[in-house]
N, C-alpha and C positions, 0 to 999 in steps of 0.2 A: 910281579904285574899279571901274571898268567902264561898262557903257552906261550905267546906269540913276543916275536924278542923285540919286535917294532909297533912303538904305539905313536901317536900324534907327539910332536915336539911342541909344535906350537898351534894357534887356533887364532883366528879371524873372526872375532867376537860383535862387530859391528862398525856402521848401523846401515841399514837397507836405504838404498839407493845415495850411498854416500861413495862407490867404487869399487865395494866388493870385491865385486865380478871381475873388473880389469885386475888388482891385484893379483889375486889369485891367478888368473890366467898368467900373468905374467910371470910368476911364482913356480907356474909348473913347467916354463920354458927351462929354468932351470937344471940342469943336469942332476945336483946331487938332492932335490926337493921332488916328494910325490903327493900329488892335491888330491883329495877324497874326489870318488867318483858315488853319487852326484857331488855337486859342490857345496851343497846345503845338505849335510844329511841329517839336523833336527833332531838328533840323538837323544842329546841334554835336557832339550827344553819339551821336545813331543813322544820321542817313542822310547825313551827308557826304560821303563818295564817289559816292552813287549821282546828282545834281545837282551843278552850279559854284554860286558866291554869286549870279550876277545871276539862274539858275534859281530858288533857292531865294527870291530876292527877287519875283520874278514871279509867284511860286506864290501865295506867304503875303502881298504886298500889292498884288498885281495890283490889286484893286478900291478902289485910293486914288482921290479926287478932288483936294479943294484941302488937303487936312490936311500941314502941315510936322512935325510930327511923325511918328514913327514908334519903333513897340519890340513886343518879345513877350514872352510867358510860360511860359519851360517852367522848370517846376522842380526839373531835374534837374541844370541847370549847375552848380550849387554845388558837387553832391556827385559831380561828373564830373569829374576832372582832364585828359582830354585835350578836353572843350569848352572848358574854359576857358583851356587852351592855343591853340586855336583861335580864339578869341573875343579874344584878347591878339593873336591875328597879324591879323584882318582888323580889328577894333574896337577897339585900342588907348587909346582919347580917350573912348570912349562911356561913358555912365551908367547903374550897376548898381544892383538894388532886391534886399534881400534880405528875407526875413519870418521871424521868429524865435518860435516859438511855444515854453511848456511842453513839453518832449520828453515828458513823461508820458501829455499832450494827445495831444501829436501823434503817439506812437507807437499808440495807442488809433484814435484815428482814423483812422490809415492801414490798423492790421489791419482794423477795421469795412468800410472800403472793398472791400477786397478779398473781406472775410465776406461782404458783402451783396449781391457781384456774383457771387458763388456760384465765387471764384478760389479763396478760402482754403480749404481743408475741414477745418481745425482751429480750436479756439476759442482765445485768448486766451493762455491759458496756456502751451498745448501748442505755439504759434505761435514765441512767445517765448522756449522752450525751444532753437526750429529753428534761429530766430536766431543764439545762442549756440555753435550747431553747425557754421554753414553757412562757407561760402568767405569768406575776412576781402578787403572792395572792392576795395583795394588790389592782389591780387593775379587780378583779374580783367580779362580779356582783353577790348579793343575788338571783338570778333566775340561773343565770349560774352555779351556786355552787348547788340549788336543782336538776338541771337535771344532775349534776356527782352524785350525792347522791342514788339517783332513778335509773340510771345506773348503779351505784354500787352494790345494793340492787337486783338488776336481772341479776349478774355474769356478764351483758357487758364488751366488750374489756374497758381496762380503756384508758381516753382519759385527763386526768389531777394527774399525780406524784408525790403524794408527800414526795417521798425518800429525797430528800436533805430538800426542805422547813421546813418541821417538824423538822429536828435537829437545828433550828435558834431558841436555847431557848429563848436568850435575849431577841427577838425580840417581843415573844409570852410574855415573863414575863411582858416585860415594859407595851404592852396594858392592861394587867392587872392589873397591879398599878394603871391605870387610874380610875376604877371604885371600886378597896377595897386596902384594911390597909393588911399591908404585915400579920399579925398577923392573917390573915381568912385563909390564905395558909400555907400547910405542903409541904412541897418538898420532896420528896424522893427518892435519887440515886436507881436505879436500882441495880444497882450492890449491895448494898446492904441489899437490899430487900430480893434479890437470897440467900447471903449467910450470913444470919441469919435475918428469917423469922419472928422469934417468937421476938427479941429484938424491929425489924421495926413495927410489931405488936402493942408493947405493947404501942408504941410513938403512931401510929395511934390511939388506945383506948383512951389514954389519951388525944389527942388534939379532938376526938369526944363526950369527957366525957362518956365512955364506963367501965363497969368494966372487968378486965381484969380476963381470964380464964385460971386457973392453968393447969398444964401439956396440953394443946392445942396443938393439931399435925396440923402440917401444908404441907397437901399433895404436892407436885410439881405438876406445872403447865408447859403443853407444848402444844400449838397450834397451831404449824410450820407443815404444811401438811410434808408425806411419798412424796416422787417425784414420786408416782404411782398414787397420787390424781390427777394430772395435765392432764392424759389420763383419766381420769373417767369425769374428769368435759367438756374437750373438748368432749367428748360422750354425758354426760347428755346438753351439750350448743346447739350441733348439733340437739340432738332432739326436743328442745324448751322447755326443762324441769326447766332449771334455773330460770325462771320469775316466777315461783309459789313458789319457795325458802321461802318467806315471811308468805305464808298461812299454814307453816309447822308448827306445835307447837313448840315453842321454847326449849321445853326438847327432842323433837326429835330431833330437828338440834343441839342442843348441844351434842347427842351421835354419831350423824352422822361425825362431827368435832374429836370425840376421835377414832372413828375408822378410819379414812383417814390420822392422824397425825402416825400411825402405818403400813402404807402403804407405801414399796418402801424404797428407803434409807434417810437418814436425809438431812437436807440441807448441799450442798457443800459448801465445803471450797471457802470464798473468794479469789481473785486473790491478791497476794500479793501487785501488780504495783497499782491494783486499792484501795487499802487498803490504799496505800502510800500516792497516790492522795487526796484521803478523808481525809486524816490526815493531807493535807496541807491546803485544801479547808476549812475545820472544826477549823481550831488554833486559828483564830481571832476572831471567835463566841464564842469561847469557852474564850477565854480571855473577850469578851464582858461579858458571862456569872458571871464568877468569880469575875469582878467590882462590878458587880450589885448585887451578894447576897452576896460578902464578905467572898467568900467561895472556898475550893478550888475543882477542878473537875480533877480528874489524869485518862483521857481518853488516849488511844493507839489505 
């Protein structure tokens, strides 16, 4: 496959705001696992033409010591069709993990993430209306996607809103199954992951061929920023500081995120009318998911 003897054996491919950061963090603590730095390289969806596979491995896994299992977690891979095609080309036999959350909660958390970072100027109701008016993802070009992702990394105002589209799980999975066998994919319900983390992690370890560690404690992760973060991000944006965020070491950025999550009030409750509208909107998509996987997803 190239000059490197170790390449990623598994990928956490989605979806955003479904628990991918927590899962990657738990796996990183296993002595046989090495997760990429950064956690989300975005190689196969965004930066594929900027470096070859060996350079991607060198940059993201160059800190490897004795770990035998390498993995990364870019939650857009499941959504982006050319990312799946590239993964199939380079890693046709790898293992893949997807976390699926109540799409209503996922949409709201996604909006709050961008809103609290001062990247989303509109309230949730207005933002959802804009989602319905924007270009369908299937019509988006790779170049357009790259511009969107680079702008997002710089903290610029959001132009493509993934709040609704990323909750159409059956559409994403149907694309995945065009390239991979169902046995290569472990699907985790975020609600079960949060409620019984130890049992789900045991399932993940088994799927990846890892030994379980008795008595392991899983710290709860919450990346949602507090309400005061928006004001701080606005100040940073006006000062032109956000464009330098990617040059800040990943460990430092992680500590900043934890600090901001504790500032101000927590994410406000969703408007009941919006919740009811989203429930109606997602009902047929959730039914498609149940039919595809022959599995019940009780989401309200």
